[in-house]
N, C-alpha and C positions, 0 to 999 in steps of 0.2 A: 363627451364622445358619444354617449348613447342616451336614448330616452327609455326609461323603465316602463314596465307594464302598468296600466291604470290600477289605482288602488294602493300603490306603494306610497311610502311616507313622503310628504312634501315638507320642505323646510319652512318655518315661520319664526318670527321674532320670539326670543325666549320669554316665557311667562314667569320663570322663577326669578322674582325680584331679588331674593337673597343671593342667588348665584350671580346675578348681574352686578349687584353691589360689590361682591367679593372681587369679581373680575376688574371692576373699575378701580377699586382700591389697589389691586396689583399693578394696574396700568399707571396709576398716580405715583405709586411707590417707585416703580421702574423709571418713570420720567424724572422724578427727583434725583434718583441715583445717577442717571445719565447726565442731568444738568450739573450736578456736583463733580462728576468725573471729567466732563468736558471743561469745566472751569479749572479743575486741578491740572489737567493736561496742558491747557493753554498757558496758565501761569508758570508751570514748570518749564515749558518750552522757552518762554520769554526769559525766565530767571536763569536757566542754564546757559542760554545764548549770551546773556549779559555777563554771567560769571566767566564763561570761557573768554570773552573778549577782555573782561577786566583782568583775568589771569594772565593773558597774553601781553596785555599792556604793562602790567606790573613786572612781568618777566623781562620785557624790553627795557623798562625803566631801570630795573636792577642791573641788567647787563650794561646799560650806558653808565650807570654810577660806578659799577665795579671796574669797567674799563677805564673810566676817568681816574678812579683811585689808583689803579695799577700804574697808569701812565704817569700820573702826578708823582707817585712814590718813586718810580724809576728816574724821572727827571730830577726830583729833589735829591735823590741819592747821588746822581751824577754831579749835581752842583756841589754837594758836600765833598765829593772826592776831588773835584777840581780845586776847591778852596783849600783842602788839606795838602794837596800836592803843591799848590802855589805857596802856601805858608812854609813848607819844608824847603822849597827852593829859595825863598826870600830870607829865611833864617840861616841858611847854610847847612841845615840838617841833611839835605840831599844835595850831594855834589853833582855837577853836571855829568861827570864821567859815569855816574851810577844811574843816570836817568834811563838808559836803554833797558837794564835789568829791572828797574822798578816799574817801568811802563808795562813790560811783558807780564810780570807777576800780577800787576793790577788788572790787566785785561783778562788773565786767566781766572782770576777770582770773581770777576763780574761778568757773567754771561750775557747780561742785558746790553752791555756796551759793545759798539762796533769798532771803536778805535779810541786811542788816547795819544795826545801829542804835546810836546813842549817845543814851542817855536819862539825864537829869540829875536830881539831887536838887532839891527846891524852891529856886529862886533861886541855885543853885550855879553854873550856867554863864552865866546872864544875870540880873543883879540886877533887871531890869525884868520878868522873867517868872517866875511861880511853877513852871510845868511846861514843860520844854524837851525836845524830842525831834526827832532827824533819823533818818529811816528810808529806806534804799535797798532796793528790792525788785524782783523779777521779776514782770511782769504776765503775763496769759494768753497773750500772743504772744511770750513770752520777751524782751520789751523790758525796759529798766530804768526803773522809776519812782521818784519821790522824794516823801516825805511829811514835811513840816516842821510841827512843832507837835503837841501831844497832843490826841487826840480824846476821851479820857476820863481820869479821875484814876487813874493807874497806881500811886500810892502807897498806895491803900487796901488793907486786908487782904483776902485772897480770901474770897468768899462763895459759899454753896451755893444761894442763891436763884436761881430762873429768871430769865434775862435780865441777871443781874449781870455786869459786865465781868470778863474774865480778867485777874487781876493777879498770880497766883502767879509768873509769869516774872520779875517785878521784885522783888516783896516778899521772897522767900526769898533770892535771891543777895545782895541788898544788905545783908541782915542776917547771913546764914550763910556767905557767901564764894562763890567760883566753883563752879558746878555746872551739870549738865545738867538741864533741866526735864522733867517729864512732858509727853506730848503734850497740846496744848490748841488750841482754836479761838481764834485770835488776833482780838480784836474789831476792831482796825484793819485788819489784813491780810485778814480774811475768809477764812482758810484754816487748816488744821490744821498746826501747826508743832511742832518740837522745837528748843529753843533752848539754847545755851551762854551763860550770863551770867557776865561777869567784871567785878567792881567796879574802878573806877580811882580813884586818890588825888586829892586836891585839890592845887593849886598850892602852897599854904602847907603846908610839912611839919609845922608845929606843929599843924595840925588833922588829927586822925586819922580823922575821919569821911570816908567815901567821897564823892566828888563825883558819882558816877553809875555807870552800868552800860553796858558794851559788850556787845552781844548779837549772835551770829551764828546764822542760822536755817537749819534744814534743813526743807524741806517734806516731809511724809510721802509725798507723791506721788513725789518724787524717789527715796525709798527703795523705793517699790513698783516703780518703773521698774527700779531695779537688781536687784531680786529677780526681776522678770519676765524678765530677760535670762538667767537661769540655765537651763542645759540639764538639765531634770529630768524628761524623758519627757513622754508625753501627758497624764498626770493628776497629776504632782507639782507642788509649789508650795513657796514659801518664806515665812517671816514673821520679823519682828524685834520683840523685846520690850524694854521699858525695864527698869530695875533693880527696879521694883516689879511686873513682869509685865504691864504695860499694852502693848497692841499698838501699836507704832510703824508697822508695815507688815504688811499681810495682803491677799491677793487680794480678800477680801470687805471692801469698804470700810466696811461697817457695824461691823466690829470695831475699826477704827483710832480711837484716842483715846476710845473709848466702852466697851471691854470689856478686862477683864484675863483672862489665860488661866486664872487661879484662880477666875473667876466661874462659877457653875453654868451660866449661859447661854452660856458659851463653847463647850460641846460636848465639850471635852477631858476625859477621865476622870482618875481619881486617879493612875493609873500614869504618864501623860504629865505631870501636874502635879508629881508627885514628881521626875520626871526634870528638869523645868525648874528646880526648886529646887536640884537638884545643879549644873546648869549655871550658875545665878546665883551659886552659891558658887565658881565657877571651874573646874568639872570639864567636860571634853568628854564628852558622853554620846551613846550610840547604843542604840536599842532598836527591836525589831519589835513592832508593836502595830496593831490596827485603828484607822483614822483616822475620827474622828467627822465630819469634813467631807465626805469622799467615800464613807464606808461601806465602804472596801476595806482589806484587809490592807496595811500599809505599813511602811516604815523611817523612823524619825526620827533626825536628826542635829542635835545641839544643841551649839553652840559659843559660849563666853562672849565678850563684847566687852570689851576692856580700857579703851576710852576712857570709856564711860559706865556700865559695870557691867551692861549688858544682855545679851541672847542673840540669836544668829542661829539660826533653825530651818529645816531643810530636810526635806521630806517627799517620799519616793519611793514610788510605788504599786508593790507587789510584782509586779503583772501586767506592769509595764513592764520588769522585770528578767528575765522569762522568755524563752526562745529563741523565735524566730519559729514560728508554728503550722506552716508548711510544712516547715520543717527538722525539727521534732519528729515530724511525721507520717512523713517519709521515714526517720528514724532508727528509729522504732518498727516500721515495716513491714519494714525491712531485718533487724531483730532477729527478727521473726516469721518471715521467709523462712528464715533460717539455722536457727532452731529447728525449723521444720517439716521442712527437709531432714535434720536430725539424727534426728528421729522416724522418717522413712522408712528411713534408712540403719541405724539401730539395729534397726528391725523386720526388715530384710533379713538383718542379721547374726544376730539371734536365731533366725530360722526356717531359717537356712542356705540361703538362696535360690540359692546358687551350684550346688546340686545339680540345680536345674531342676525340682523336683517341682511338679505341677499345683496342688496345694493351696497350697503356699508361694507360687507366682507369683500366685495369686488373692488371697491375703492381703496381699501387698505392693501389688498393684494397688488393692485396696480401701483400704489404709492411705494410699496416695499420694492417691487420690481424696478421702478424708476430710480429709487435711491441706490440700489445695487448697481445698476447700469452707470449712474452718475459717479459712484465711487470707483468703478472700473476705469472710467475715463479720467477721473482725478488722479488715480494711481499712475496711469500712463503719463499724464502731463507732469506730475511731480517727479517721476523717475527721470524723464527727459531733462527737467529743469535742474535737478540736483546731481545729474551725472557728472562725475569728476572727469572732465575731458582732457585738460592740459595743465594740471596743477604743478607739474614738475617741468614745464616747458622753460627752456633757457631763452629769454627774450632780451637779455642785456649782457654786455661784456663784463659788467661788474659781477654778476652772478657766476659767470664762467671763471673769472679770475679768483673769486673766493673759493670755488671748489678746487682749483689748481693749488692755491696756497695751502688749503687744508691737507691736500695730499702730500705736498712738499714737507709739511710739518712732521709727517709720520715716517719720513725716510732719513737715512744717514746722508752725510754730505756727498759721498761718492755714488749715491743712488739717484741723484736728482734727475728728473725726466727731461727728455727733449720733447718740447711741446710743438705739435704739428697742427695748424689750423686746417680743417677739412670741411669741404662743402659738397652738397649734392643737389642735383636738379632732376627730378623724375620727368621723363618725356612721354612714356607710354606704360600702360598698366592693364593687366587682365588676370582673371582667375581661371586657370585651366582645370583645376580640381578644387574640392572644398578645403584642402589643407595646403595649397601652394599658391604662389603669386609669381607671375612672369612680369618682369619690369625692364624697361630700357632707361638708362640714366646717364648723366654726365657727372663725374666725380672729380674733384680737384683738391690738391694739397699744396701748401706753401711751406718750403723747408728753408729755414734761416741759414745763412752762411756759417753760423757757429756750430751747426750740426755736422759732425764728421762725415766725410764721403763714404766711409765703410759702413755707415748706418743704412740698411736697406730701405730704399724708397718704395712707397706703395701701401696698399691696404689688403686686408683679407676679409672675405665674406663667408663666414663659416656656416651660414644657413643654406648655402648652395647645395642642391640635390640634383640627382639625375645627370644627364649628359651636360658636360661643361660648355657653356655658351661663351662667346668672346668677351674678353676684357682687353681693350686696345688702348694703347697710349696715343692720345690725339695731339698733344702739344707739350713742349718743355721750353719755358721762356724765363728770362731774367725779370724779376719783379722787385725793385727796391734792393734791400739787403738780403735777398734770398732768391730761391728758384721756385717758380710755379709749374706744377705738372698737372696735366688734364688727361683724364681717361674717358673713353666711351665704354659703357657697360650694357650687356644684355644677359640677364640671368634668371634662373628659376630658384626662388627661395622658399624654404619650408616655413609655414606659419601655423599659428593656433587660433582658429576662429571658433567661437562658441555661439551656435545658432539657437540656444535654449529659449531665447526671448522672441524668436520669429513670430510675426513680421516686424518686431521692434528691435531687432538685434543690430549691433554695430560691428564693424570690422576695423581692426587696428593692424595696419600693415607696418611692420617694424624691420628696419634694415640696420643690422648690427655692423658697425665699421670698426675693425681692429687693425693695428699696425702689422705690416708684413714683417718687420724686424722682430726677431724672437729673443735675441740675447740682450741687446741694449734696451734700456727703459725708454720707450716711446709712448707718449700720451697724445691721443688725438682729441682735439677740441673743435667745437663748431666754428666755422668761419663766418660769424654773424655779420661782419661788415660787408659781406658780399650780397646781402639781401636788402632791398630797399624797405621792406616792411617785415617786422618780426612778430607781429600779432598773429597768433596761431590761426585765427579765422581768416586771415589774408592769404593763407596757404603758401608760405615761403617755401621754396624748393620744389614746387609742383608747377609744371607747365600748364598754362591756361587752356591748352588744347585737349588735355586729358578729360575723357568723358567715359563713365561706366554706366551701363544700363542697369536700372533699378537701384542705383546707389547715388547718394548725395554726399560729396566731399565736404567735410566739416572743418577739420583742423590739420595743420602739419607743424611739426616742431622738433627741436633737438632736445635730447636729455643725456645726462651723464650719470650712469648708475654704477653702484658698487658691484665689482665683478666677483663672482664666486670663485674661490680658490680651486683651480684645476691642476692638471698634471704639470710638472716642471719641464717636461719634454727632455729630461736628462741634462738640462742646462743649470749649472750651480748658481750662477748669478741670478737667473730667473727665480729659482727656488728660495733665494735668500731675501728677496724683497717683496714688499706688498704690491699686488697687482694694481695698476692704475684704473680709475673709473672707465667704464666702457661707454663708447659714444654710440647713441642710437638716433636714427631719423625715423620719426613715426608719422604716419598719415592715417587719420581716423575718418570713417565714413559711416553714415546712417542709411539703412535700407529705406527706400521709398515705399510706403505702406499701401498706396492706392492699388498697385498691381496685385499684390497678394490678397488684399481685401476682396477685390473683384473675383479673383480666381479661386480662393479657398474659403474666405469668410462668408461671402454671399451665398454660396450653395449650402453651407451649414445653416445659415439663418433661414433660408427658404425651406429647408427641411424641417426646422423647428416650427415654422408657421404651418407647414402641411400636417404635421403631427397634431398641432393644436386644432387645426380645422377639422381633422378626423375625430378628435375628442368632442368638439362642439357640434358635430353633425347630428341629425335626427335619426341616424341609422340605428336599428335595433339588432341586437345579437341574441337570438334565443335558440338557435339550433346549430348543428354541426356545419351546415352549408355556409351560414353566416360567419362562423368562426374561421372556416377556410378562407373566405374572402378577406377577412381582416388580416389573417396571416399572410395572404398574398400581398396585400397592401404594405405590410410591415417589411416583407422580404424585398419588395421593390425599393423601399426607402433605404434598406440596408445596403443594397448594391450601389445606390447613388452615393451613400456615405463612404463606402469602401473605396470606390473609384477615385473620389475627390481626395480621400485620405492618402491613398497610394501615390497619387500625383504630387501631393505636398511633400511626402517624404523623399520622393525621387528628386524633386527640385532642390530641396534643402541639403540632401545627403546627410541627414542627422543620424547620429549613433543613439542618443537618448531620445527623450520625448520633448518636443518643442512646445512653446506656449499655445500656439493655435491648435495643435493636436488635441489639447484638452477639450476643445469643443467637440471634436469628433468622438473622443472617448465618451463624452456626455451623451452624444447622439446614440451611440451603441447602447448605453444603459437605457435611454428613453425607449428605443425600439424594443428592448427586452421588457420594459415596464408596460408598454402598450400590449404586447403579446400576453403578459401575465394578467393585465386588466381584462382582456377579452376572455381569457379562460375563466376568471372569477365571475364574470357576468353570466357565463353559461353554466358553470359548475356550482357556484356559491352565490346565487343572486340575492340572498337574504343577509349578507354580510353588512355591518354598519357602514363600511366604506362604500358599498354599492347603494344602499338604501337611503343614506343621508342626503336629503335635498335633491333627489332625482339625479344621483351620480355627480353631485356638486364638487366634492372634495378633489378629485383628480383635476377637474377643470380649474378650480380655484387655485390650487397649489402649483400648477404646471409652470407658469412663468416665474413665480417667486423662487421655486426650487432651481430652475435653470439659471436664473440670474445670480442666485446666491452661490451655486456651484462654481460659476465662472468668476465670481468675486473671490472666493476662496482660492481658486487656481491663480488668479492674478496676484493676490497677496503673496502666495507661496513663491511665485517666480520673481516678482519685482521687489518684494520687501524682505 
């Protein structure tokens, strides 16, 4: 800043060789420590990442093996029960008149079974009846029902004609022997079943023809419930295949009993199909492959079933095996810090800074400043790269069905929810205040015909504040087996936006959709089939005409989140049941930094340069008049800083301190330091800080101190 009076001390390279050697040894020791620390952090990062992936893989592998063992045990137990029941019928230990009571007791004792039946050949069990059948089954409320008598001719050969009764469950085992059937829609039970059929002999040993068939049923829904309980991360799922590749269980119910994994419409490619064939042949198979259902890179674990020759498949999304984003950011930034420190120390060693040469000191100061600036930029980049943007996004029907199935598992039979697919399309958006968003949207819901009329149609937006804006019903039309209702919406919603990282802050607009029905259990789920693309970056549910000044739209997606227990509203049924997951539609956006950089960062940087130019000037301060001039210059800089700072806070409407404000706080401190330095020049000109190297230290430390202060600020905010 200033030139001192002639005769004062001028800096020169240190002549104390001993001191120089000690400084160099300190630099060498520090360099060695940083090299070891950098290697340790790098190795630890790679090892921890590998361990987390290995742990996730092992967990998935264990889940697949456990699910296979559980299903195998249940299927083998069912086979044993059928064999025991057939033996009792063949030996006469169980009279046909006692069959209804025996089947009901057996079903009550075996919760894994969905039904048990004894079906006889024509006139074999009752000479007066051609077709005889007793079927004990579980009803929708998990009670036990009994069906006596045949509702159709089960002895007929299977037919492919539409509407023809399903008879393969009886026709093939009675002729070919005991076997598990392919999944089918049972005509009498009105549900998709997989059955084990075991022929039983006649009472007359001389007659080798079977008397009938004992069947034990597994509902495919029971298998789905078992797979839904697996811990497979946020986007993982499981499926079960029959010996022919037909889906016995899949989160997307459209697959069950209707598609084979080998069908082109299944979505699974040739690599996965080849792996399934190996598993059906008895091999445990693992492979990493993009999943056609979720569209993400995934791990497949395929384990053969001993009981029926099928396969249990577990799919884990690769993203669910990655370390948490925050931990990754901290580890990478730590590596950057140690690497930056190494660059500074190696520079100091290379230029032999221990000798105190002016040029060498300036070079080290500039390198230190450059490293700090580089680390600031690296932190910005890593923060954006590791930001968890849409990890919970629902991008497949399989994931949605898995969440619904888990919720069903926690309810009693009479508490099962009415599931209502719901969609939204945002058509206009603006931010009237820093804590609200005004939006126009189209919202639609599909109500199945099975949902009673007394269930209130519609949705509630509990974030609405201020004056109520219109929610108008736009259309109500028949759509397949249900009714589609469409609304036009214009509302103001309360939001929580955190501008602490300004100008690198993001905004997350969240629309909470809840059922209008308060008493009955209604669960809203995303109508994913209404969107051509479900990838969050494709912005499903957002009109392409939406444009927001200074904001870049990034992702949109649905999530289902566990709802916090609230008031029961005085409704006893509502109080007695677990609240369903809450449906959210989320739109994320990133602030465009060019505008804020020009408006707020550029004035701050210019001010920093002006202060440094003042320090580097040849101006001398030796009397009161010069001091007043210096103070006037500092005051002018202060007003520039204050005006820009005030404009920043008004624009952001921040309550706390935002990231960019740290620069202005630093500028305030620098102005104070300049004033203090001017006073010292006048009042204490012989201080070492002033005399060393013709006032070199303030000039030398200016940029390193500023850059280091902003680096600390950046780490505090982003890491």
